[in-house]
C-alpha positions in Angstrom: -0.1 0.0 0.0 2.9 2.4 0.8 4.4 1.9 -2.6 1.1 2.8 -4.3 0.9 6.1 -2.3 4.6 6.9 -3.2 3.9 6.1 -7.0 0.8 8.3 -6.9 2.7 11.1 -5.2 5.4 11.0 -7.8 2.7 11.0 -10.6 1.1 14.0 -9.0 4.4 16.0 -8.7 5.3 15.5 -12.3 1.7 16.3 -13.4 1.8 19.5 -11.4 5.2 20.4 -13.0 3.2 21.7 -16.1 1.4 24.2 -13.9 4.6 26.0 -12.8 5.7 29.1 -14.4 9.6 28.6 -15.2 12.3 26.3 -15.4 13.5 26.6 -11.8 10.0 25.8 -10.4 9.8 22.8 -12.8 13.3 21.7 -11.8 12.5 21.8 -8.0 9.2 19.8 -8.6 11.3 17.3 -10.7 13.9 17.0 -8.0 11.2 16.4 -5.4 9.8 13.7 -7.6 13.2 12.2 -8.1 13.6 12.0 -4.3 10.3 10.1 -3.9 11.4 7.8 -6.8 14.8 7.1 -5.2 13.0 6.2 -2.0 10.7 3.9 -3.8 13.4 2.3 -6.0 16.1 2.3 -3.4 18.5 4.0 -5.7 21.0 6.8 -5.0 19.1 9.9 -4.0 21.4 12.5 -5.3 21.5 11.0 -8.8 17.8 10.3 -9.0 17.1 13.9 -7.8 19.4 15.4 -10.4 17.7 13.3 -13.1 14.4 14.5 -11.9 15.5 18.0 -11.8 16.8 17.8 -15.3 13.5 16.2 -16.6 11.6 19.1 -15.0 13.7 21.8 -16.4 13.9 20.3 -20.0 10.5 18.9 -20.3 9.0 22.1 -22.0 12.1 22.2 -24.3 11.3 18.7 -25.4 7.8 19.6 -26.5 5.8 17.9 -23.8 2.3 19.7 -23.8 1.9 19.4 -20.0 5.1 21.4 -19.5 3.9 24.5 -21.3 
C-alpha cells in the first residue's frame, strides 16, 4: 500500500510540473519527484534527484504539452 501512495505522489508531482511558471520551479518539482522515486526504488538519492530536476527543467524544451 505504501508503494502505491509513493507512486501516486510521484505522478502528482510530475503532473503539477506543467502548472509551474518557469524552469526553476519545474526543476524543483522534478527533484522532489526524483527523491520520491529514489526512496521507492532504493537508488542513489542524489543521482535520482538530479535526473528528476533535469526532466523538470527540460520537459518544456522537449515539446511535452503538459510542461507549457
